[in-house]
Structure formats: structure tokens, C-alpha cells
C-alpha positions, 0 to 999 in steps of 0.5 A: 647872938649879938657878939656873932652879929657884930663879928659878922659885921666887922668881917664883912666891913673888912672884906668890903674895904679890901675889895674897894681898896683897888678902886681907891688906889685908882682914884689916888693915883689919878690925883698925882703928876704922872712922873710922881707915880714912879717914885712911890706908891701913893696912899693919900690923894694929891693936888693934881686932880684938876689938871688931870681932869682938864687933860681928859676933858680936852680929849672929848671925854664927856662925849664918849661918856654920853655915847657909852650911856645911850648905847648901853641903854638901847642895847639893854632895852633891845636885849631884854625885850627880845629875850622876854618875847623869845623866852615867853614863846619857848616857855609857854607855846608849843610849835613845830621844831621848838626843841631843835630851835631852842637847842640851836640857841643853846649851842651858840652859847658854846661858840666864842662870840669872836668867831662870828665877829668878822661875819658880823662886821661884813654884814654891817658893812653890807647894810652900810651901818659901820662907823655908827652906833647901830652895830653896837645896839643891833648886837643885842638882838642876838643874845643867847644867854638872855634867851636861855635865862628868860625861858627858864624864868618863864617856865618856872615863874609864870603859871600856865593857868594864869595865861589860859585864864586870860585867853578865856577872858578874851585877852589877845596874845600881845595883851597877855604878854604886856599885862600878864607876863611882864609883871611876873618877869620883873625880877628877871628883867631887872637882872638881865637889864643890869647884866646887859648894861654892864656888858655893853658899857665894858664892851671894847672889841666890837666898837674897836672893829666897827667905829673909826670916827673919834666922835663916835667912840664909846668909853673903852675906846675913849680911854684907850685913845686917851692913853695913846695921845698922852703916852706919858700921862699915866695919871690922866689915863688912870683917872679916866679909868676911875671915872669909867668904873664909878657908874658900874660901882654905883649901879651894882651898889643899888642893884645888887639885891635885884640882881641876886633876887632875879638870879635865884627867883627862876630857880624855885618852882612855884 
């Protein structure tokens, strides 16, 4: 048994290093002078890191970092809250047209989001919300996958007997949701929080068509703008990609168990 255990540890360690090697290569390439990248494949870091760092900081990189962070946090909050409320309604209430409405939400998951992008941009223009971060956050109100995921989790993990007992004791519906249902949904909330945060952090297309002001750029736009301003400085662009990827790796390392637990928790009846 000990031999098998150590063999498994060695195999998993090797696989993990193979998956992390591309990220290491990004970091190593970001420490070189741009022209040096075309001479040979860099394996060890070089001493040009601070110069490349100055280059990306001069492009207001910290502001784009902050823009991406607070937009991702607000988008996650809006998406998780709305999906939890909607999932509770679909999972524990009976009302006219429930099946048709839920079916329509599932139908929207089959339609690529790019098809509705023009209409969404025109709607935001009508509300005078373009060239702001509002469209990036409001988009979280319309997340069919989160609604589907939360509905399934509510149906399988929130006992109806507990909800009925709270009603008999005189608890209001908002009180039932906040005091009774939310604790049951913590695994799903954590999972959807990670998924929504990653989706918003990596979102490029929606900011591209709704934001024109450089001071409002999110990280994907900031990196793209960096590569436009410094066409030959590939090392600075790669270093920007590395810094943009680092929070996602850290988030996944600390939240992977929560992600797996939330994905599997709603699949078990009980």
C-alpha cells in the first residue's frame, strides 16, 4: 500500500509540474529583452524583469487590475444572488407557467451569447450606460447556467420539510431564504462564485464593445492595449499575461476543493 501511495504521489507531482510548466515559461519569457526571445527558448529567468515591469506599469496596468477586480466581484455577487433567488423560486414554489418559464431559461443556454450582444449593446446605449462598467455588472442578472445549477441544487439539497417547518413557526419568506435556505446553498454559492469570478475576469468581448475609455479598461483590454502600444515589446506583453493569470491560479489552488464539492453536492439526493 505504501508503494502504491508513493507511486501515486510521484505521478500526480509530475502531472502537476507539466501543467504548471507553461505558466513558468510565461514568467521566464517575461524576464527577457524582447529581441532575445527570438534567439532561443528561454528556460531560466533573466535580469530584464524590472524593465518589463516598468513598461507595463507605465501603461496604467494597476488601474486595469483594479477595474477587473471590482467588476468581477460585483458581477459575481449579482449573478449568485439572482440565481439563488430564482433557483429557490423554481425549486420550492409552484406557480402558473413555471415549467414554461424554466424551459425558456434552459432554451437560452443553447443560444450563443454573441447573438444577443448587439441587442444588449443597443439596450445599454438607450440607458446611457455605455462607456461605464455598468454593462459588465448588469450582465450578471442574466445567467441561465447559474439559474439552472442553483435550481437543481435547491431541489436536491434543501428539504421541503425544513421550509414548511419554518413557515409554520411564522418565519417570513425572505427570512426563510436568508436564514434557512442560504446555509444549505453555501457549497453551490461557493462554486458559482468561483465560476462567475473567473468568467468575468477573463471576459474580453463585452468590455471591448461597451468601453472606449482607456481609464475604464479591464485586464484583458489592458493587455491587448499594451501589445498595441508596444508592438515589438513581446516580453512586456507576456509579463502582463503572467500577472493577469496569477490570481486565477491562486484562486483555483485555494478553491478547488470547494469547486468540486459544490459541483458534486447537488447530484446526491438526500
